[in-house]
mmCIF file as Biopython writes it, N, C-alpha, C and O atoms, coordinates in Angstrom:
data_model
#
loop_
_atom_site.group_PDB
_atom_site.id
_atom_site.type_symbol
_atom_site.label_atom_id
_atom_site.label_alt_id
_atom_site.label_comp_id
_atom_site.label_asym_id
_atom_site.label_entity_id
_atom_site.label_seq_id
_atom_site.pdbx_PDB_ins_code
_atom_site.Cartn_x
_atom_site.Cartn_y
_atom_site.Cartn_z
_atom_site.occupancy
_atom_site.B_iso_or_equiv
_atom_site.auth_seq_id
_atom_site.auth_asym_id
_atom_site.pdbx_PDB_model_num
ATOM 1   N N  . MET A ? 1  ? 146.636 104.265 117.339 1.0 0.0 1  A 1 
ATOM 2   C CA . MET A ? 1  ? 145.462 103.635 116.569 1.0 0.0 1  A 1 
ATOM 3   C C  . MET A ? 1  ? 145.449 102.144 115.875 1.0 0.0 1  A 1 
ATOM 4   O O  . MET A ? 1  ? 144.531 101.329 115.974 1.0 0.0 1  A 1 
ATOM 5   N N  . GLU A ? 2  ? 146.493 102.000 115.260 1.0 0.0 2  A 1 
ATOM 6   C CA . GLU A ? 2  ? 146.601 100.561 114.878 1.0 0.0 2  A 1 
ATOM 7   C C  . GLU A ? 2  ? 146.126 99.849  115.606 1.0 0.0 2  A 1 
ATOM 8   O O  . GLU A ? 2  ? 145.257 99.058  115.238 1.0 0.0 2  A 1 
ATOM 9   N N  . LYS A ? 3  ? 146.667 99.937  117.178 1.0 0.0 3  A 1 
ATOM 10  C CA . LYS A ? 3  ? 146.222 98.698  118.036 1.0 0.0 3  A 1 
ATOM 11  C C  . LYS A ? 3  ? 144.460 98.825  118.647 1.0 0.0 3  A 1 
ATOM 12  O O  . LYS A ? 3  ? 144.200 98.030  119.550 1.0 0.0 3  A 1 
ATOM 13  N N  . PHE A ? 4  ? 143.604 99.518  118.312 1.0 0.0 4  A 1 
ATOM 14  C CA . PHE A ? 4  ? 142.270 99.800  118.085 1.0 0.0 4  A 1 
ATOM 15  C C  . PHE A ? 4  ? 141.837 99.315  117.723 1.0 0.0 4  A 1 
ATOM 16  O O  . PHE A ? 4  ? 140.975 98.645  118.291 1.0 0.0 4  A 1 
ATOM 17  N N  . VAL A ? 5  ? 142.228 99.237  115.815 1.0 0.0 5  A 1 
ATOM 18  C CA . VAL A ? 5  ? 141.689 99.230  114.810 1.0 0.0 5  A 1 
ATOM 19  C C  . VAL A ? 5  ? 141.855 97.433  115.006 1.0 0.0 5  A 1 
ATOM 20  O O  . VAL A ? 5  ? 141.113 96.577  114.523 1.0 0.0 5  A 1 
ATOM 21  N N  . ASN A ? 6  ? 142.926 97.253  115.766 1.0 0.0 6  A 1 
ATOM 22  C CA . ASN A ? 6  ? 143.337 95.396  115.699 1.0 0.0 6  A 1 
ATOM 23  C C  . ASN A ? 6  ? 142.093 95.158  116.876 1.0 0.0 6  A 1 
ATOM 24  O O  . ASN A ? 6  ? 141.174 94.371  116.647 1.0 0.0 6  A 1 
ATOM 25  N N  . CYS A ? 7  ? 142.170 95.819  117.969 1.0 0.0 7  A 1 
ATOM 26  C CA . CYS A ? 7  ? 140.674 95.283  118.912 1.0 0.0 7  A 1 
ATOM 27  C C  . CYS A ? 7  ? 140.028 95.387  118.320 1.0 0.0 7  A 1 
ATOM 28  O O  . CYS A ? 7  ? 139.828 94.233  117.941 1.0 0.0 7  A 1 
ATOM 29  N N  . PHE A ? 8  ? 139.080 96.285  117.577 1.0 0.0 8  A 1 
ATOM 30  C CA . PHE A ? 8  ? 138.307 96.512  117.110 1.0 0.0 8  A 1 
ATOM 31  C C  . PHE A ? 8  ? 138.030 94.928  116.112 1.0 0.0 8  A 1 
ATOM 32  O O  . PHE A ? 8  ? 137.100 94.189  116.436 1.0 0.0 8  A 1 
ATOM 33  N N  . PHE A ? 9  ? 138.544 94.728  115.443 1.0 0.0 9  A 1 
ATOM 34  C CA . PHE A ? 9  ? 138.317 93.539  114.472 1.0 0.0 9  A 1 
ATOM 35  C C  . PHE A ? 9  ? 137.955 92.490  115.437 1.0 0.0 9  A 1 
ATOM 36  O O  . PHE A ? 9  ? 136.967 91.774  115.269 1.0 0.0 9  A 1 
ATOM 37  N N  . GLU A ? 10 ? 138.851 92.378  116.581 1.0 0.0 10 A 1 
ATOM 38  C CA . GLU A ? 10 ? 138.676 90.844  117.106 1.0 0.0 10 A 1 
ATOM 39  C C  . GLU A ? 10 ? 137.622 90.482  117.189 1.0 0.0 10 A 1 
ATOM 40  O O  . GLU A ? 10 ? 137.220 89.333  117.005 1.0 0.0 10 A 1 
ATOM 41  N N  . LEU A ? 11 ? 136.647 91.989  117.656 1.0 0.0 11 A 1 
ATOM 42  C CA . LEU A ? 11 ? 135.565 91.977  118.072 1.0 0.0 11 A 1 
ATOM 43  C C  . LEU A ? 11 ? 134.225 91.426  117.496 1.0 0.0 11 A 1 
ATOM 44  O O  . LEU A ? 11 ? 133.202 91.226  118.150 1.0 0.0 11 A 1 
ATOM 45  N N  . LEU A ? 12 ? 134.444 91.165  115.853 1.0 0.0 12 A 1 
ATOM 46  C CA . LEU A ? 12 ? 133.898 90.973  114.878 1.0 0.0 12 A 1 
ATOM 47  C C  . LEU A ? 12 ? 134.239 89.247  114.392 1.0 0.0 12 A 1 
ATOM 48  O O  . LEU A ? 12 ? 135.278 88.664  114.700 1.0 0.0 12 A 1 
ATOM 49  N N  . ASP A ? 13 ? 133.141 88.651  113.602 1.0 0.0 13 A 1 
ATOM 50  C CA . ASP A ? 13 ? 133.206 87.289  113.203 1.0 0.0 13 A 1 
ATOM 51  C C  . ASP A ? 13 ? 132.908 87.750  111.653 1.0 0.0 13 A 1 
ATOM 52  O O  . ASP A ? 13 ? 132.080 88.541  111.201 1.0 0.0 13 A 1 
ATOM 53  N N  . GLY A ? 14 ? 133.930 86.926  111.009 1.0 0.0 14 A 1 
ATOM 54  C CA . GLY A ? 14 ? 133.251 87.136  109.259 1.0 0.0 14 A 1 
ATOM 55  C C  . GLY A ? 14 ? 133.576 88.194  108.576 1.0 0.0 14 A 1 
ATOM 56  O O  . GLY A ? 14 ? 133.536 88.015  107.359 1.0 0.0 14 A 1 
ATOM 57  N N  . THR A ? 15 ? 133.924 89.368  108.968 1.0 0.0 15 A 1 
ATOM 58  C CA . THR A ? 15 ? 134.503 90.683  108.323 1.0 0.0 15 A 1 
ATOM 59  C C  . THR A ? 15 ? 136.033 90.293  107.545 1.0 0.0 15 A 1 
ATOM 60  O O  . THR A ? 15 ? 136.952 89.720  108.130 1.0 0.0 15 A 1 
ATOM 61  N N  . ASP A ? 16 ? 136.056 90.558  106.692 1.0 0.0 16 A 1 
ATOM 62  C CA . ASP A ? 16 ? 137.505 91.137  105.836 1.0 0.0 16 A 1 
ATOM 63  C C  . ASP A ? 16 ? 138.271 91.597  106.441 1.0 0.0 16 A 1 
ATOM 64  O O  . ASP A ? 16 ? 138.106 92.794  106.205 1.0 0.0 16 A 1 
ATOM 65  N N  . LYS A ? 17 ? 139.668 91.451  107.625 1.0 0.0 17 A 1 
ATOM 66  C CA . LYS A ? 17 ? 139.980 92.161  108.598 1.0 0.0 17 A 1 
ATOM 67  C C  . LYS A ? 17 ? 140.911 93.674  107.470 1.0 0.0 17 A 1 
ATOM 68  O O  . LYS A ? 17 ? 141.490 94.562  108.094 1.0 0.0 17 A 1 
ATOM 69  N N  . SER A ? 18 ? 140.900 93.698  106.400 1.0 0.0 18 A 1 
ATOM 70  C CA . SER A ? 18 ? 141.540 94.503  104.843 1.0 0.0 18 A 1 
ATOM 71  C C  . SER A ? 18 ? 140.245 95.337  105.257 1.0 0.0 18 A 1 
ATOM 72  O O  . SER A ? 18 ? 140.668 96.403  105.705 1.0 0.0 18 A 1 
ATOM 73  N N  . LEU A ? 19 ? 138.848 95.317  105.304 1.0 0.0 19 A 1 
ATOM 74  C CA . LEU A ? 19 ? 137.692 96.392  105.476 1.0 0.0 19 A 1 
ATOM 75  C C  . LEU A ? 19 ? 137.845 96.882  106.503 1.0 0.0 19 A 1 
ATOM 76  O O  . LEU A ? 19 ? 136.896 97.569  106.883 1.0 0.0 19 A 1 
ATOM 77  N N  . ILE A ? 20 ? 138.905 96.796  107.316 1.0 0.0 20 A 1 
ATOM 78  C CA . ILE A ? 20 ? 138.244 97.137  109.285 1.0 0.0 20 A 1 
ATOM 79  C C  . ILE A ? 20 ? 140.004 98.255  108.785 1.0 0.0 20 A 1 
ATOM 80  O O  . ILE A ? 20 ? 141.015 97.651  108.425 1.0 0.0 20 A 1 
ATOM 81  N N  . THR A ? 21 ? 139.979 99.614  108.873 1.0 0.0 21 A 1 
ATOM 82  C CA . THR A ? 21 ? 140.779 100.619 108.782 1.0 0.0 21 A 1 
ATOM 83  C C  . THR A ? 21 ? 140.361 101.902 109.788 1.0 0.0 21 A 1 
ATOM 84  O O  . THR A ? 21 ? 139.178 101.975 110.119 1.0 0.0 21 A 1 
ATOM 85  N N  . SER A ? 22 ? 141.111 102.708 110.180 1.0 0.0 22 A 1 
ATOM 86  C CA . SER A ? 22 ? 140.390 104.035 110.615 1.0 0.0 22 A 1 
ATOM 87  C C  . SER A ? 22 ? 139.345 104.536 110.197 1.0 0.0 22 A 1 
ATOM 88  O O  . SER A ? 22 ? 138.552 105.087 110.960 1.0 0.0 22 A 1 
ATOM 89  N N  . ASP A ? 23 ? 139.066 104.391 108.306 1.0 0.0 23 A 1 
ATOM 90  C CA . ASP A ? 23 ? 138.374 105.411 107.929 1.0 0.0 23 A 1 
ATOM 91  C C  . ASP A ? 23 ? 136.508 104.736 107.975 1.0 0.0 23 A 1 
ATOM 92  O O  . ASP A ? 23 ? 135.409 105.273 107.837 1.0 0.0 23 A 1 
ATOM 93  N N  . THR A ? 24 ? 136.989 103.312 108.245 1.0 0.0 24 A 1 
ATOM 94  C CA . THR A ? 24 ? 135.453 102.331 108.668 1.0 0.0 24 A 1 
ATOM 95  C C  . THR A ? 24 ? 134.262 103.261 108.860 1.0 0.0 24 A 1 
ATOM 96  O O  . THR A ? 24 ? 134.203 104.103 109.756 1.0 0.0 24 A 1 
ATOM 97  N N  . VAL A ? 25 ? 133.598 103.105 108.219 1.0 0.0 25 A 1 
ATOM 98  C CA . VAL A ? 25 ? 132.114 103.670 109.084 1.0 0.0 25 A 1 
ATOM 99  C C  . VAL A ? 25 ? 131.925 101.902 109.997 1.0 0.0 25 A 1 
ATOM 100 O O  . VAL A ? 25 ? 131.484 100.779 109.753 1.0 0.0 25 A 1 
ATOM 101 N N  . PHE A ? 26 ? 132.468 102.516 110.906 1.0 0.0 26 A 1 
ATOM 102 C CA . PHE A ? 26 ? 131.409 100.704 111.654 1.0 0.0 26 A 1 
ATOM 103 C C  . PHE A ? 26 ? 130.084 100.409 111.833 1.0 0.0 26 A 1 
ATOM 104 O O  . PHE A ? 26 ? 129.558 99.306  111.980 1.0 0.0 26 A 1 
ATOM 105 N N  . LYS A ? 27 ? 129.354 102.042 111.794 1.0 0.0 27 A 1 
ATOM 106 C CA . LYS A ? 27 ? 127.527 101.295 111.926 1.0 0.0 27 A 1 
ATOM 107 C C  . LYS A ? 27 ? 127.664 100.647 110.473 1.0 0.0 27 A 1 
ATOM 108 O O  . LYS A ? 27 ? 126.738 99.873  110.227 1.0 0.0 27 A 1 
ATOM 109 N N  . GLU A ? 28 ? 128.274 100.737 109.813 1.0 0.0 28 A 1 
ATOM 110 C CA . GLU A ? 28 ? 127.692 100.447 108.297 1.0 0.0 28 A 1 
ATOM 111 C C  . GLU A ? 28 ? 127.740 98.841  108.131 1.0 0.0 28 A 1 
ATOM 112 O O  . GLU A ? 28 ? 127.102 98.027  107.462 1.0 0.0 28 A 1 
ATOM 113 N N  . LEU A ? 29 ? 128.947 98.765  109.185 1.0 0.0 29 A 1 
ATOM 114 C CA . LEU A ? 29 ? 129.341 97.105  109.036 1.0 0.0 29 A 1 
ATOM 115 C C  . LEU A ? 29 ? 127.627 96.028  108.889 1.0 0.0 29 A 1 
ATOM 116 O O  . LEU A ? 29 ? 126.524 96.405  109.286 1.0 0.0 29 A 1 
ATOM 117 N N  . GLU A ? 30 ? 127.893 94.928  108.330 1.0 0.0 30 A 1 
ATOM 118 C CA . GLU A ? 30 ? 126.799 94.000  108.431 1.0 0.0 30 A 1 
ATOM 119 C C  . GLU A ? 30 ? 126.833 93.643  109.824 1.0 0.0 30 A 1 
ATOM 120 O O  . GLU A ? 30 ? 125.715 93.529  110.327 1.0 0.0 30 A 1 
ATOM 121 N N  . GLU A ? 31 ? 127.908 93.415  110.654 1.0 0.0 31 A 1 
ATOM 122 C CA . GLU A ? 31 ? 128.242 92.875  112.206 1.0 0.0 31 A 1 
ATOM 123 C C  . GLU A ? 31 ? 127.384 93.843  112.699 1.0 0.0 31 A 1 
ATOM 124 O O  . GLU A ? 31 ? 126.377 93.408  113.257 1.0 0.0 31 A 1 
ATOM 125 N N  . TRP A ? 32 ? 127.542 95.213  112.628 1.0 0.0 32 A 1 
ATOM 126 C CA . TRP A ? 32 ? 127.256 96.057  113.735 1.0 0.0 32 A 1 
ATOM 127 C C  . TRP A ? 32 ? 125.429 96.153  114.515 1.0 0.0 32 A 1 
ATOM 128 O O  . TRP A ? 32 ? 124.326 96.398  114.026 1.0 0.0 32 A 1 
ATOM 129 N N  . THR A ? 33 ? 125.909 95.818  115.903 1.0 0.0 33 A 1 
ATOM 130 C CA . THR A ? 33 ? 124.209 95.201  116.105 1.0 0.0 33 A 1 
ATOM 131 C C  . THR A ? 33 ? 124.936 95.609  118.127 1.0 0.0 33 A 1 
ATOM 132 O O  . THR A ? 33 ? 125.991 95.560  118.760 1.0 0.0 33 A 1 
ATOM 133 N N  . SER A ? 34 ? 123.665 95.929  118.299 1.0 0.0 34 A 1 
ATOM 134 C CA . SER A ? 34 ? 123.803 96.591  120.272 1.0 0.0 34 A 1 
ATOM 135 C C  . SER A ? 34 ? 124.766 95.570  120.886 1.0 0.0 34 A 1 
ATOM 136 O O  . SER A ? 34 ? 125.641 95.971  121.653 1.0 0.0 34 A 1 
ATOM 137 N N  . ILE A ? 35 ? 124.661 94.421  120.620 1.0 0.0 35 A 1 
ATOM 138 C CA . ILE A ? 35 ? 125.734 93.145  121.211 1.0 0.0 35 A 1 
ATOM 139 C C  . ILE A ? 35 ? 126.983 93.938  121.291 1.0 0.0 35 A 1 
ATOM 140 O O  . ILE A ? 35 ? 127.431 94.519  122.279 1.0 0.0 35 A 1 
ATOM 141 N N  . LEU A ? 36 ? 127.607 93.852  119.770 1.0 0.0 36 A 1 
ATOM 142 C CA . LEU A ? 36 ? 128.656 94.594  119.401 1.0 0.0 36 A 1 
ATOM 143 C C  . LEU A ? 36 ? 129.114 95.979  119.912 1.0 0.0 36 A 1 
ATOM 144 O O  . LEU A ? 36 ? 130.320 96.122  120.112 1.0 0.0 36 A 1 
ATOM 145 N N  . ALA A ? 37 ? 128.716 96.470  120.023 1.0 0.0 37 A 1 
ATOM 146 C CA . ALA A ? 37 ? 128.390 97.986  120.893 1.0 0.0 37 A 1 
ATOM 147 C C  . ALA A ? 37 ? 128.562 97.912  122.417 1.0 0.0 37 A 1 
ATOM 148 O O  . ALA A ? 37 ? 128.958 98.835  123.129 1.0 0.0 37 A 1 
ATOM 149 N N  . LEU A ? 38 ? 128.237 96.783  122.779 1.0 0.0 38 A 1 
ATOM 150 C CA . LEU A ? 38 ? 128.482 96.550  124.152 1.0 0.0 38 A 1 
ATOM 151 C C  . LEU A ? 38 ? 129.783 96.081  124.125 1.0 0.0 38 A 1 
ATOM 152 O O  . LEU A ? 38 ? 130.562 96.621  124.911 1.0 0.0 38 A 1 
ATOM 153 N N  . SER A ? 39 ? 130.284 95.029  123.264 1.0 0.0 39 A 1 
ATOM 154 C CA . SER A ? 39 ? 131.627 94.352  123.487 1.0 0.0 39 A 1 
ATOM 155 C C  . SER A ? 39 ? 132.851 95.418  123.131 1.0 0.0 39 A 1 
ATOM 156 O O  . SER A ? 39 ? 134.002 95.300  123.550 1.0 0.0 39 A 1 
ATOM 157 N N  . LEU A ? 40 ? 132.407 96.399  122.340 1.0 0.0 40 A 1 
ATOM 158 C CA . LEU A ? 40 ? 133.254 97.684  122.078 1.0 0.0 40 A 1 
ATOM 159 C C  . LEU A ? 40 ? 133.750 98.362  123.211 1.0 0.0 40 A 1 
ATOM 160 O O  . LEU A ? 40 ? 134.931 98.656  123.396 1.0 0.0 40 A 1 
ATOM 161 N N  . ILE A ? 41 ? 132.691 98.626  124.046 1.0 0.0 41 A 1 
ATOM 162 C CA . ILE A ? 41 ? 132.513 98.811  125.292 1.0 0.0 41 A 1 
ATOM 163 C C  . ILE A ? 41 ? 133.284 98.752  126.198 1.0 0.0 41 A 1 
ATOM 164 O O  . ILE A ? 41 ? 133.795 99.775  126.653 1.0 0.0 41 A 1 
ATOM 165 N N  . ALA A ? 42 ? 133.525 97.650  126.631 1.0 0.0 42 A 1 
ATOM 166 C CA . ALA A ? 42 ? 133.751 97.156  127.149 1.0 0.0 42 A 1 
ATOM 167 C C  . ALA A ? 42 ? 135.363 96.276  127.313 1.0 0.0 42 A 1 
ATOM 168 O O  . ALA A ? 42 ? 135.946 95.911  128.334 1.0 0.0 42 A 1 
ATOM 169 N N  . MET A ? 43 ? 135.771 96.129  125.754 1.0 0.0 43 A 1 
ATOM 170 C CA . MET A ? 43 ? 136.771 96.382  125.329 1.0 0.0 43 A 1 
ATOM 171 C C  . MET A ? 43 ? 137.805 97.536  125.191 1.0 0.0 43 A 1 
ATOM 172 O O  . MET A ? 43 ? 139.023 97.507  125.017 1.0 0.0 43 A 1 
ATOM 173 N N  . VAL A ? 44 ? 137.026 98.438  125.310 1.0 0.0 44 A 1 
ATOM 174 C CA . VAL A ? 44 ? 137.947 99.783  125.677 1.0 0.0 44 A 1 
ATOM 175 C C  . VAL A ? 44 ? 138.093 100.001 127.237 1.0 0.0 44 A 1 
ATOM 176 O O  . VAL A ? 44 ? 139.063 100.559 127.751 1.0 0.0 44 A 1 
ATOM 177 N N  . ASP A ? 45 ? 137.369 99.660  127.697 1.0 0.0 45 A 1 
ATOM 178 C CA . ASP A ? 45 ? 137.327 99.451  129.367 1.0 0.0 45 A 1 
ATOM 179 C C  . ASP A ? 45 ? 138.364 98.767  129.290 1.0 0.0 45 A 1 
ATOM 180 O O  . ASP A ? 45 ? 139.348 99.499  129.397 1.0 0.0 45 A 1 
ATOM 181 N N  . GLU A ? 46 ? 138.689 97.449  129.121 1.0 0.0 46 A 1 
ATOM 182 C CA . GLU A ? 46 ? 139.005 96.581  129.802 1.0 0.0 46 A 1 
ATOM 183 C C  . GLU A ? 46 ? 140.259 97.077  128.941 1.0 0.0 46 A 1 
ATOM 184 O O  . GLU A ? 46 ? 141.237 96.913  129.671 1.0 0.0 46 A 1 
ATOM 185 N N  . VAL A ? 47 ? 140.738 97.705  127.497 1.0 0.0 47 A 1 
ATOM 186 C CA . VAL A ? 47 ? 142.043 97.726  127.150 1.0 0.0 47 A 1 
ATOM 187 C C  . VAL A ? 47 ? 142.732 99.273  127.301 1.0 0.0 47 A 1 
ATOM 188 O O  . VAL A ? 47 ? 143.933 99.541  127.304 1.0 0.0 47 A 1 
ATOM 189 N N  . TYR A ? 48 ? 141.720 100.089 127.410 1.0 0.0 48 A 1 
ATOM 190 C CA . TYR A ? 48 ? 142.171 101.173 127.701 1.0 0.0 48 A 1 
ATOM 191 C C  . TYR A ? 48 ? 142.074 102.036 129.155 1.0 0.0 48 A 1 
ATOM 192 O O  . TYR A ? 48 ? 142.610 103.106 129.442 1.0 0.0 48 A 1 
ATOM 193 N N  . ASP A ? 49 ? 141.106 101.088 130.039 1.0 0.0 49 A 1 
ATOM 194 C CA . ASP A ? 49 ? 140.539 101.740 130.740 1.0 0.0 49 A 1 
ATOM 195 C C  . ASP A ? 49 ? 139.824 103.188 131.284 1.0 0.0 49 A 1 
ATOM 196 O O  . ASP A ? 49 ? 139.990 103.938 132.246 1.0 0.0 49 A 1 
ATOM 197 N N  . VAL A ? 50 ? 138.882 103.130 130.032 1.0 0.0 50 A 1 
ATOM 198 C CA . VAL A ? 50 ? 138.303 104.456 129.478 1.0 0.0 50 A 1 
ATOM 199 C C  . VAL A ? 50 ? 136.791 103.938 128.993 1.0 0.0 50 A 1 
ATOM 200 O O  . VAL A ? 50 ? 136.494 102.974 128.288 1.0 0.0 50 A 1 
ATOM 201 N N  . THR A ? 51 ? 135.960 104.925 129.626 1.0 0.0 51 A 1 
ATOM 202 C CA . THR A ? 51 ? 134.270 104.258 129.485 1.0 0.0 51 A 1 
ATOM 203 C C  . THR A ? 51 ? 133.834 105.271 128.907 1.0 0.0 51 A 1 
ATOM 204 O O  . THR A ? 51 ? 133.638 106.445 129.224 1.0 0.0 51 A 1 
ATOM 205 N N  . LEU A ? 52 ? 133.590 104.086 127.184 1.0 0.0 52 A 1 
ATOM 206 C CA . LEU A ? 52 ? 132.753 104.855 126.643 1.0 0.0 52 A 1 
ATOM 207 C C  . LEU A ? 52 ? 131.226 104.625 126.543 1.0 0.0 52 A 1 
ATOM 208 O O  . LEU A ? 52 ? 130.736 103.497 126.561 1.0 0.0 52 A 1 
ATOM 209 N N  . ASP A ? 53 ? 130.499 105.775 126.434 1.0 0.0 53 A 1 
ATOM 210 C CA . ASP A ? 53 ? 129.289 106.080 126.722 1.0 0.0 53 A 1 
ATOM 211 C C  . ASP A ? 53 ? 128.430 105.798 125.111 1.0 0.0 53 A 1 
ATOM 212 O O  . ASP A ? 53 ? 129.026 105.396 124.111 1.0 0.0 53 A 1 
ATOM 213 N N  . THR A ? 54 ? 127.173 106.062 125.150 1.0 0.0 54 A 1 
ATOM 214 C CA . THR A ? 54 ? 126.368 105.681 123.881 1.0 0.0 54 A 1 
ATOM 215 C C  . THR A ? 54 ? 126.319 106.742 123.084 1.0 0.0 54 A 1 
ATOM 216 O O  . THR A ? 54 ? 126.205 106.743 121.858 1.0 0.0 54 A 1 
ATOM 217 N N  . ASP A ? 55 ? 126.448 108.048 124.130 1.0 0.0 55 A 1 
ATOM 218 C CA . ASP A ? 55 ? 126.584 109.367 122.913 1.0 0.0 55 A 1 
ATOM 219 C C  . ASP A ? 55 ? 127.857 109.627 122.370 1.0 0.0 55 A 1 
ATOM 220 O O  . ASP A ? 55 ? 128.035 110.490 121.510 1.0 0.0 55 A 1 
ATOM 221 N N  . ASP A ? 56 ? 128.896 108.800 122.911 1.0 0.0 56 A 1 
ATOM 222 C CA . ASP A ? 56 ? 130.149 108.710 121.962 1.0 0.0 56 A 1 
ATOM 223 C C  . ASP A ? 56 ? 130.174 107.921 120.684 1.0 0.0 56 A 1 
ATOM 224 O O  . ASP A ? 56 ? 130.749 108.262 119.651 1.0 0.0 56 A 1 
ATOM 225 N N  . ILE A ? 57 ? 129.370 106.652 120.909 1.0 0.0 57 A 1 
ATOM 226 C CA . ILE A ? 57 ? 129.200 105.859 120.272 1.0 0.0 57 A 1 
ATOM 227 C C  . ILE A ? 57 ? 128.479 106.691 118.653 1.0 0.0 57 A 1 
ATOM 228 O O  . ILE A ? 57 ? 128.786 106.869 117.474 1.0 0.0 57 A 1 
ATOM 229 N N  . ARG A ? 58 ? 127.442 106.966 119.560 1.0 0.0 58 A 1 
ATOM 230 C CA . ARG A ? 58 ? 126.280 107.449 118.590 1.0 0.0 58 A 1 
ATOM 231 C C  . ARG A ? 58 ? 126.819 108.974 117.412 1.0 0.0 58 A 1 
ATOM 232 O O  . ARG A ? 58 ? 126.454 109.335 116.293 1.0 0.0 58 A 1 
ATOM 233 N N  . ASP A ? 59 ? 127.650 109.404 118.239 1.0 0.0 59 A 1 
ATOM 234 C CA . ASP A ? 59 ? 128.552 110.861 117.369 1.0 0.0 59 A 1 
ATOM 235 C C  . ASP A ? 59 ? 129.653 110.419 116.585 1.0 0.0 59 A 1 
ATOM 236 O O  . ASP A ? 59 ? 130.227 110.961 115.640 1.0 0.0 59 A 1 
ATOM 237 N N  . ALA A ? 60 ? 129.841 109.324 117.160 1.0 0.0 60 A 1 
ATOM 238 C CA . ALA A ? 60 ? 131.055 108.760 116.415 1.0 0.0 60 A 1 
ATOM 239 C C  . ALA A ? 60 ? 130.603 107.888 114.519 1.0 0.0 60 A 1 
ATOM 240 O O  . ALA A ? 60 ? 129.530 107.398 114.167 1.0 0.0 60 A 1 
ATOM 241 N N  . ASN A ? 61 ? 131.790 108.008 113.794 1.0 0.0 61 A 1 
ATOM 242 C CA . ASN A ? 61 ? 130.971 107.770 112.900 1.0 0.0 61 A 1 
ATOM 243 C C  . ASN A ? 61 ? 132.176 106.591 111.552 1.0 0.0 61 A 1 
ATOM 244 O O  . ASN A ? 61 ? 131.959 105.739 110.691 1.0 0.0 61 A 1 
ATOM 245 N N  . THR A ? 62 ? 133.287 107.230 112.101 1.0 0.0 62 A 1 
ATOM 246 C CA . THR A ? 62 ? 134.446 105.980 111.831 1.0 0.0 62 A 1 
ATOM 247 C C  . THR A ? 62 ? 135.170 105.701 113.369 1.0 0.0 62 A 1 
ATOM 248 O O  . THR A ? 62 ? 134.997 106.242 114.461 1.0 0.0 62 A 1 
ATOM 249 N N  . LEU A ? 63 ? 136.301 104.298 112.789 1.0 0.0 63 A 1 
ATOM 250 C CA . LEU A ? 63 ? 136.671 103.887 114.152 1.0 0.0 63 A 1 
ATOM 251 C C  . LEU A ? 63 ? 137.417 105.212 114.670 1.0 0.0 63 A 1 
ATOM 252 O O  . LEU A ? 63 ? 137.210 105.706 115.778 1.0 0.0 63 A 1 
ATOM 253 N N  . GLU A ? 64 ? 138.445 105.796 113.574 1.0 0.0 64 A 1 
ATOM 254 C CA . GLU A ? 64 ? 139.215 107.241 114.104 1.0 0.0 64 A 1 
ATOM 255 C C  . GLU A ? 64 ? 138.509 107.429 115.104 1.0 0.0 64 A 1 
ATOM 256 O O  . GLU A ? 64 ? 138.982 107.171 116.211 1.0 0.0 64 A 1 
ATOM 257 N N  . ASP A ? 65 ? 136.930 108.025 114.952 1.0 0.0 65 A 1 
ATOM 258 C CA . ASP A ? 65 ? 136.258 108.972 115.696 1.0 0.0 65 A 1 
ATOM 259 C C  . ASP A ? 65 ? 136.141 108.843 116.849 1.0 0.0 65 A 1 
ATOM 260 O O  . ASP A ? 65 ? 136.135 109.666 117.764 1.0 0.0 65 A 1 
ATOM 261 N N  . LEU A ? 66 ? 135.982 107.106 116.809 1.0 0.0 66 A 1 
ATOM 262 C CA . LEU A ? 66 ? 135.659 106.432 118.247 1.0 0.0 66 A 1 
ATOM 263 C C  . LEU A ? 66 ? 136.655 106.343 119.178 1.0 0.0 66 A 1 
ATOM 264 O O  . LEU A ? 66 ? 136.389 106.382 120.379 1.0 0.0 66 A 1 
ATOM 265 N N  . TYR A ? 67 ? 138.449 106.160 118.518 1.0 0.0 67 A 1 
ATOM 266 C CA . TYR A ? 67 ? 139.820 106.470 118.636 1.0 0.0 67 A 1 
ATOM 267 C C  . TYR A ? 67 ? 139.745 107.863 119.307 1.0 0.0 67 A 1 
ATOM 268 O O  . TYR A ? 67 ? 139.608 107.552 120.491 1.0 0.0 67 A 1 
ATOM 269 N N  . ARG A ? 68 ? 139.752 109.183 119.252 1.0 0.0 68 A 1 
ATOM 270 C CA . ARG A ? 68 ? 140.106 110.230 119.583 1.0 0.0 68 A 1 
ATOM 271 C C  . ARG A ? 68 ? 138.841 110.491 120.762 1.0 0.0 68 A 1 
ATOM 272 O O  . ARG A ? 68 ? 139.143 111.200 121.722 1.0 0.0 68 A 1 
ATOM 273 N N  . ALA A ? 69 ? 137.246 109.846 120.682 1.0 0.0 69 A 1 
ATOM 274 C CA . ALA A ? 69 ? 136.809 110.101 121.671 1.0 0.0 69 A 1 
ATOM 275 C C  . ALA A ? 69 ? 137.479 109.129 123.206 1.0 0.0 69 A 1 
ATOM 276 O O  . ALA A ? 69 ? 137.226 109.466 124.363 1.0 0.0 69 A 1 
ATOM 277 N N  . ILE A ? 70 ? 138.146 108.191 122.906 1.0 0.0 70 A 1 
ATOM 278 C CA . ILE A ? 70 ? 139.193 107.515 124.097 1.0 0.0 70 A 1 
ATOM 279 C C  . ILE A ? 70 ? 140.075 108.211 124.464 1.0 0.0 70 A 1 
ATOM 280 O O  . ILE A ? 70 ? 140.292 108.297 125.673 1.0 0.0 70 A 1 
ATOM 281 N N  . GLN A ? 71 ? 140.936 108.999 123.434 1.0 0.0 71 A 1 
ATOM 282 C CA . GLN A ? 71 ? 142.037 110.009 123.527 1.0 0.0 71 A 1 
ATOM 283 C C  . GLN A ? 71 ? 141.438 110.639 124.608 1.0 0.0 71 A 1 
ATOM 284 O O  . GLN A ? 71 ? 141.849 110.529 125.763 1.0 0.0 71 A 1 
ATOM 285 N N  . GLN A ? 72 ? 140.270 111.440 124.191 1.0 0.0 72 A 1 
ATOM 286 C CA . GLN A ? 72 ? 140.210 112.544 125.166 1.0 0.0 72 A 1 
ATOM 287 C C  . GLN A ? 72 ? 139.295 112.298 126.391 1.0 0.0 72 A 1 
ATOM 288 O O  . GLN A ? 72 ? 138.786 113.175 127.090 1.0 0.0 72 A 1 
ATOM 289 N N  . LYS A ? 73 ? 139.183 111.082 126.521 1.0 0.0 73 A 1 
ATOM 290 C CA . LYS A ? 73 ? 138.704 110.453 128.045 1.0 0.0 73 A 1 
ATOM 291 C C  . LYS A ? 73 ? 140.130 110.022 129.072 1.0 0.0 73 A 1 
ATOM 292 O O  . LYS A ? 73 ? 140.259 109.932 130.293 1.0 0.0 73 A 1 
ATOM 293 N N  . MET A ? 74 ? 140.960 109.845 128.059 1.0 0.0 74 A 1 
ATOM 294 C CA . MET A ? 74 ? 142.401 109.665 128.795 1.0 0.0 74 A 1 
ATOM 295 C C  . MET A ? 74 ? 143.102 110.735 129.569 1.0 0.0 74 A 1 
ATOM 296 O O  . MET A ? 74 ? 144.192 110.505 130.092 1.0 0.0 74 A 1 
#
């Protein structure tokens, strides 16, 4: 989980790292855009060799939810 949170943080530009935890509601971040969603999908594919789809992202609220979706596909 810690690795995933760190990888997600690396996608952001200007967000305070202390705000990014497993409980972060990522869609409420000021930086959350469709471009960031695509970057997230690419990062997950590269790091975890898992393909997240838009349903996975839509159904998730927190970073922990996203991480669980990744684990279910591994």
